[in-house]
Legacy VTK file of the C-alpha trace (Angstrom):
# vtk DataFile Version 3.0
C-alpha trace
ASCII
DATASET POLYDATA
POINTS 102 float
44.697 93.620 76.755
43.140 91.433 79.680
44.338 87.997 79.673
42.340 85.394 79.828
42.946 81.022 79.627
41.893 79.463 77.442
39.853 76.172 79.014
41.266 73.994 75.653
44.183 73.920 76.172
45.253 76.209 79.696
47.005 78.492 78.396
46.899 82.335 78.768
46.013 84.153 75.924
45.094 88.265 75.377
41.478 87.836 75.061
41.604 89.450 71.407
43.368 86.094 70.498
40.535 83.905 71.787
36.945 83.356 70.686
34.515 84.189 73.902
31.226 80.994 74.465
28.832 81.891 76.619
25.243 80.827 77.628
22.687 82.612 75.763
18.642 81.126 76.698
20.876 77.557 77.630
22.615 77.392 74.545
26.078 77.832 74.074
27.145 81.013 72.120
29.841 82.822 70.171
30.636 85.961 71.932
32.445 87.325 69.280
32.062 91.015 70.341
31.488 89.938 73.994
28.262 91.615 74.519
26.262 88.391 75.758
25.816 89.254 79.619
26.528 86.699 82.584
29.999 84.987 82.158
32.236 83.522 79.514
34.463 80.239 78.650
37.753 81.573 76.431
38.638 79.231 73.473
41.468 79.387 71.125
40.410 79.393 67.133
42.737 76.286 67.175
40.163 73.014 66.539
42.284 71.051 69.112
41.447 73.319 71.502
37.847 73.146 70.574
38.102 69.322 70.540
39.730 69.138 74.306
37.275 70.778 75.478
34.399 69.187 74.731
36.103 66.187 75.812
36.263 67.256 79.572
32.427 66.606 79.797
30.579 69.277 81.834
33.112 71.144 81.299
31.001 74.241 79.644
28.331 73.973 82.414
30.667 73.830 85.170
32.686 77.206 84.082
29.244 79.088 83.252
27.903 77.907 86.378
24.406 77.013 84.134
22.988 74.228 82.349
23.526 74.716 78.953
23.198 72.622 75.495
26.395 72.334 73.913
26.399 71.494 69.846
28.182 68.456 68.608
32.029 68.453 67.648
31.315 69.461 64.465
29.107 72.848 64.330
31.122 74.028 67.556
34.722 73.710 65.459
32.774 74.977 62.156
31.683 78.167 64.647
34.804 78.726 66.720
37.644 78.594 63.730
35.466 79.761 61.527
36.813 83.547 61.197
34.677 87.105 62.533
33.841 87.111 58.842
32.510 83.852 58.584
29.553 84.314 61.562
27.559 86.762 63.156
27.667 88.784 66.034
26.827 86.091 68.705
26.244 82.912 67.054
23.586 80.280 68.452
24.619 76.953 67.298
22.196 73.828 67.316
22.995 71.336 70.344
23.183 67.214 70.096
22.892 67.414 74.072
22.265 69.657 77.681
26.091 69.537 78.865
25.909 66.621 81.496
23.579 64.877 80.335
23.964 61.358 79.033
LINES 1 103
102 0 1 2 3 4 5 6 7 8 9 10 11 12 13 14 15 16 17 18 19 20 21 22 23 24 25 26 27 28 29 30 31 32 33 34 35 36 37 38 39 40 41 42 43 44 45 46 47 48 49 50 51 52 53 54 55 56 57 58 59 60 61 62 63 64 65 66 67 68 69 70 71 72 73 74 75 76 77 78 79 80 81 82 83 84 85 86 87 88 89 90 91 92 93 94 95 96 97 98 99 100 101
């Protein structure tokens, strides 16, 4: 199984243990099955990793190499930490701001 690095804690893990996020129409989306096209970023399904990634301004836009709207912390934590049965295949989250915007 390929390894990927969590953008929150920077630990390398098997891709199956991480949650993939990708841009979908300029919005950050959870891509549990890896079917969304383009670049993706990976997070551990742990609230502390999600919050660590959110503290780094512009991280998601830089990693995805496109401007992407990022949801508020609670929404993103719920989408990433929630199990596969709790979320559909691809979950687009409501966003509070575009990454890189003040």
